[in-house]
C-alpha positions as CSV (number, residue, x, y, z in Angstrom):
1,M,7.7,10.9,16.6
2,G,6.9,8.6,19.7
3,S,3.0,10.1,19.5
4,F,0.1,9.0,17.2
5,K,0.3,12.4,15.6
6,G,4.0,12.0,15.3
7,H,3.6,9.2,13.2
8,V,0.7,10.6,11.0
9,V,1.8,13.9,9.7
10,P,4.9,12.4,8.2
11,G,3.2,9.3,7.4
12,S,0.6,12.0,5.5
13,L,3.1,13.4,3.6
14,F,4.8,10.0,2.4
15,L,1.8,7.9,1.3
16,I,0.5,11.2,-0.3
17,I,3.7,11.6,-2.5
18,G,4.1,7.7,-2.9
19,V,0.9,7.7,-4.4
20,W,1.0,10.2,-6.8
21,H,4.7,8.6,-7.9
22,M,2.9,5.1,-8.4
23,W,0.3,6.8,-10.3
24,S,2.3,9.4,-12.7
25,S,4.6,6.2,-13.2
26,V,2.5,4.2,-14.7
27,V,0.8,7.2,-16.7
28,R,3.3,8.5,-18.4
29,Y,4.9,4.7,-19.2
30,V,1.9,3.4,-20.6
31,S,1.3,6.9,-22.9
32,N,4.5,6.1,-24.3
33,P,6.5,3.2,-23.5
34,K,9.6,4.1,-25.8
35,S,9.8,7.5,-24.3
36,F,10.0,6.2,-20.5
37,R,12.4,8.1,-18.2
38,V,12.7,7.9,-14.4
39,R,11.8,10.8,-12.6
40,A,12.4,11.5,-8.6
41,W,9.5,14.0,-9.3
42,N,6.2,14.1,-11.3
43,P,4.4,17.4,-12.3
44,V,0.9,17.8,-11.7
45,P,-0.7,18.2,-15.4
46,G,-3.6,20.8,-16.3
47,F,-4.5,23.7,-14.9
48,D,-2.5,25.6,-18.0
49,G,0.7,24.9,-15.8
50,K,-0.5,26.4,-12.6
51,F,0.3,22.9,-10.0
52,M,3.0,22.2,-12.1
53,Y,5.3,21.7,-9.5
54,M,2.5,21.0,-6.7
55,E,4.8,18.0,-5.5
56,L,7.6,19.6,-5.0
57,Y,6.0,22.8,-2.8
58,V,4.3,19.6,-0.9
59,V,7.4,18.3,-0.1
60,A,9.1,21.4,1.0
61,I,6.7,22.9,2.7
62,G,5.6,19.9,4.5
63,S,8.4,18.9,5.4
64,F,9.4,22.3,6.4
65,I,5.7,22.5,9.1
66,D,7.1,19.4,10.3
67,L,10.7,20.9,10.8
68,C,9.3,23.4,12.7
69,I,6.9,21.6,14.8
70,E,9.8,19.1,15.8
71,L,12.6,21.9,16.3
72,L,10.5,24.8,18.2
73,Y,7.3,23.3,19.2
74,S,7.9,20.2,20.8
75,T,11.5,21.9,22.1
76,H,10.1,24.9,23.5
77,L,13.1,26.8,22.1
78,R,15.0,24.9,24.9
79,F,18.1,23.8,22.4
80,F,20.9,23.9,25.1
81,V,20.7,22.9,28.8
82,N,23.9,24.4,30.9
83,G,26.1,24.8,27.5
84,V,25.1,21.5,25.5
85,L,22.2,19.8,23.5
86,N,18.7,19.9,25.9
87,P,19.2,15.8,26.5
88,T,15.6,15.5,26.5
89,H,15.0,16.3,23.7
90,M,17.3,14.6,21.4
91,N,15.1,12.5,19.6
92,N,13.5,16.0,18.0
93,F,17.1,17.2,17.2
94,E,17.5,14.1,15.3
95,H,14.0,14.2,13.3
96,S,14.7,18.1,13.0
97,G,17.4,16.1,10.8
98,M,15.9,14.5,8.9
99,L,13.7,16.5,7.4
100,L,15.8,19.4,6.9
101,M,17.4,16.9,4.2
102,F,14.0,16.3,2.8
103,F,13.0,19.9,2.5
104,I,16.6,20.7,1.2
105,F,15.5,18.6,-1.5
106,G,12.1,20.2,-2.4
107,V,14.5,23.7,-2.4
108,V,16.8,22.5,-4.4
109,A,13.9,20.2,-6.9
110,L,12.2,23.6,-7.3
111,L,15.5,26.0,-7.9
112,S,16.6,23.2,-10.0
113,Q,13.4,23.7,-12.5
114,K,12.6,26.9,-12.4
115,T,15.5,28.5,-12.6
116,R,19.1,29.2,-14.3
117,Y,20.9,28.8,-11.6
118,L,21.1,25.2,-10.8
119,P,20.8,23.3,-13.5
120,L,20.5,19.7,-12.3
121,P,20.0,16.2,-14.3
122,E,17.3,14.2,-13.1
123,G,19.5,11.3,-12.2
124,A,21.0,14.2,-9.4
125,L,17.8,14.9,-8.2
126,C,17.2,11.1,-7.5
127,L,20.7,10.9,-5.8
128,I,19.7,13.8,-3.7
129,V,16.0,12.1,-2.6
130,A,18.1,8.9,-2.0
131,S,20.7,10.7,0.5
132,A,17.6,12.2,2.6
133,F,16.6,8.5,2.6
134,C,19.9,7.9,3.9
135,V,19.7,10.2,6.7
136,E,15.9,8.6,7.2
137,Y,17.4,5.1,7.5
138,L,20.4,6.2,10.0
139,L,17.8,7.7,12.4
140,F,15.6,5.2,12.5
141,Y,18.1,2.2,12.5
142,F,19.6,3.6,15.4
143,H,16.4,4.0,16.9
144,S,15.2,0.3,15.9
145,T,18.5,-0.5,18.4
146,A,17.8,2.1,21.0
147,H,14.1,0.8,21.5
148,K,13.4,-3.0,22.6
149,G,10.7,-5.4,21.9
150,L,7.7,-4.7,19.8
151,E,8.0,-1.2,19.2
152,G,11.7,-1.6,18.5
153,Y,10.2,-4.4,15.8
154,Y,7.8,-2.0,14.3
155,H,11.0,0.1,13.8
156,L,13.1,-2.6,12.0
157,L,10.4,-3.4,9.1
158,L,10.6,0.5,8.7
159,V,14.0,0.8,8.6
160,I,13.8,-1.8,5.6
161,L,11.3,0.1,4.0
162,I,13.2,3.1,4.2
163,A,16.4,0.8,2.5
164,L,14.0,-0.1,0.1
165,C,13.4,3.5,-1.1
166,I,17.1,4.0,-1.1
167,I,18.4,1.1,-3.7
168,S,15.5,2.0,-5.8
169,S,15.8,5.9,-5.6
170,V,19.6,5.0,-6.5
171,T,18.9,2.4,-9.4
172,G,16.7,5.0,-10.8
173,A,19.5,7.3,-11.6
174,L,22.0,4.3,-12.6
175,F,19.2,3.0,-15.0
176,P,17.1,5.7,-15.9
177,T,15.0,4.3,-18.7
178,S,13.4,1.6,-16.4
179,F,9.5,1.8,-15.4
180,P,10.0,-1.1,-12.9
181,M,12.5,1.3,-10.6
182,D,10.7,4.4,-11.0
183,L,7.3,2.1,-10.0
184,S,9.2,0.5,-7.2
185,C,10.4,4.2,-5.8
186,G,6.5,5.0,-5.5
187,I,5.7,1.6,-4.3
188,S,8.3,2.2,-1.6
189,I,7.5,5.7,-0.5
190,T,3.4,4.5,-0.1
191,L,5.0,1.0,2.0
192,Q,6.9,3.8,4.3
193,G,4.3,6.1,4.5
194,L,1.3,3.3,5.2
195,W,3.7,1.6,8.1
196,F,3.4,5.5,9.8
197,Y,0.2,4.9,10.1
198,Q,-0.1,1.3,10.8
199,T,2.3,1.8,13.6
200,A,0.3,4.8,14.8
201,F,-2.5,3.0,15.3
202,T,-0.9,-0.3,16.6
203,L,1.2,1.2,19.4
204,Y,-0.3,4.9,19.8
205,G,-4.0,3.9,19.4
206,P,-7.0,1.4,19.1
207,M,-5.2,-1.8,17.6
208,M,-2.7,-2.8,20.3
209,P,-1.8,-6.5,20.7
210,D,-3.5,-8.1,23.4
211,G,-1.1,-7.9,26.7
212,C,0.9,-5.3,25.9
213,H,0.1,-1.6,26.3
214,L,1.3,2.1,26.3
215,K,2.7,3.5,29.6
216,E,4.7,6.1,29.9
217,D,5.7,6.5,26.5
218,M,7.2,3.1,26.4
219,I,5.8,-0.6,25.0
220,S,5.7,-2.8,27.5
221,C,4.4,-6.6,27.1
222,Q,3.1,-8.3,29.8
223,S,5.3,-12.1,28.6
224,N,7.1,-12.7,26.0
225,D,4.2,-14.8,24.1
226,S,2.7,-11.5,24.2
227,E,5.3,-9.9,22.2
228,V,6.3,-12.8,19.9
229,R,1.9,-12.6,19.5
230,G,2.5,-8.4,18.4
231,E,5.4,-9.6,16.1
232,L,3.8,-12.0,14.3
233,F,0.4,-9.5,13.9
234,A,2.8,-7.0,13.2
235,N,4.2,-9.5,9.9
236,L,0.6,-9.7,9.0
237,Q,-0.4,-6.1,8.6
238,L,2.6,-5.6,6.8
239,F,1.9,-7.9,4.6
240,A,-1.7,-7.3,4.2
241,L,0.0,-3.8,3.0
242,V,2.4,-5.1,0.6
243,F,-0.7,-7.2,-1.1
244,G,-3.1,-3.9,-0.9
245,V,-0.3,-1.8,-2.6
246,F,0.2,-4.3,-5.3
247,F,-3.7,-4.5,-6.3
248,T,-3.6,-0.8,-6.6
249,V,-0.5,-0.6,-8.8
250,G,-2.3,-3.5,-11.1
251,G,-5.8,-2.2,-11.2
252,S,-4.2,1.2,-11.9
253,Y,-2.4,0.0,-14.6
254,I,-5.2,-1.9,-15.9
255,F,-7.0,1.6,-16.2
256,A,-4.7,3.9,-17.0
257,S,-3.8,1.3,-20.1
258,S,-7.6,1.7,-21.4
259,R,-7.5,5.0,-20.9
260,Y,-4.0,6.7,-21.7
261,G,-2.4,3.5,-23.4
262,H,-0.3,4.0,-26.6
263,S,-0.2,2.2,-29.4
264,D,3.2,1.4,-29.2
265,L,2.3,-0.8,-25.3
266,K,0.6,-3.2,-26.8
267,A,3.5,-4.0,-30.2
268,L,6.1,-3.7,-27.3
269,Q,4.3,-6.4,-24.8
270,T,3.9,-8.5,-27.4
271,S,7.8,-8.5,-28.9
272,E,8.9,-9.1,-24.9
273,N,6.4,-12.4,-24.4
274,G,8.1,-13.7,-27.8
275,V,11.6,-13.2,-26.9
276,N,10.1,-14.4,-23.6
277,R,8.8,-17.7,-25.5
278,Y,12.9,-18.3,-26.9
């Protein structure tokens, strides 16, 4: 993943799934707040059910394609050198393990929903996807400790976003009727996808901070001041992404409530406001 494309491809998958999860969570809640339930995945309505499992297919197929790129294409099938794992492609092997977990989640969820051989409750699926995020967290945590300077700082912020994905997924399994928990999961996944994009454009694209440059797959800065400015710039970028996502969620909620809002929604909000006043 140490390239522009290597960050954009997984970032696109996370971004698509995250935005869809946010929108679906909002629509399901405003449509019927009393029967709302946390979901590890969201079906696509309409089209006579032909695209109902589209999200799971995107997860399974997308992660499988990226897995093949990391494990087969990038390594050129040179898995072993002198009887041991090829040290040149250890990063590719690590990334493959992370992608394998998301592929397993997609396949398990499809088997659970489309067959009678693996009937799992929604909470179990939430824990499975949390396990996939845990593997991703460990991968990038050790990446962030191995990478130094500005590159390590961008990885550290990514690790924080992945931790939010883990927390929201586990909490969603523990509180299956909580709208904030379900929505926070979509927000965390969306931010993770956006941060992959931001990392690609900053470290491997046209947004490299002044005084820093990419040389031989390494990010180096001319001085400590340049590195600090780059880290402050990263903080500003993350703040802008968080602000944009929350602004989008707010706009989506207003639009969805005006178009799909259930009669119970206003009554529920009124009763909650009355309780808060006391």
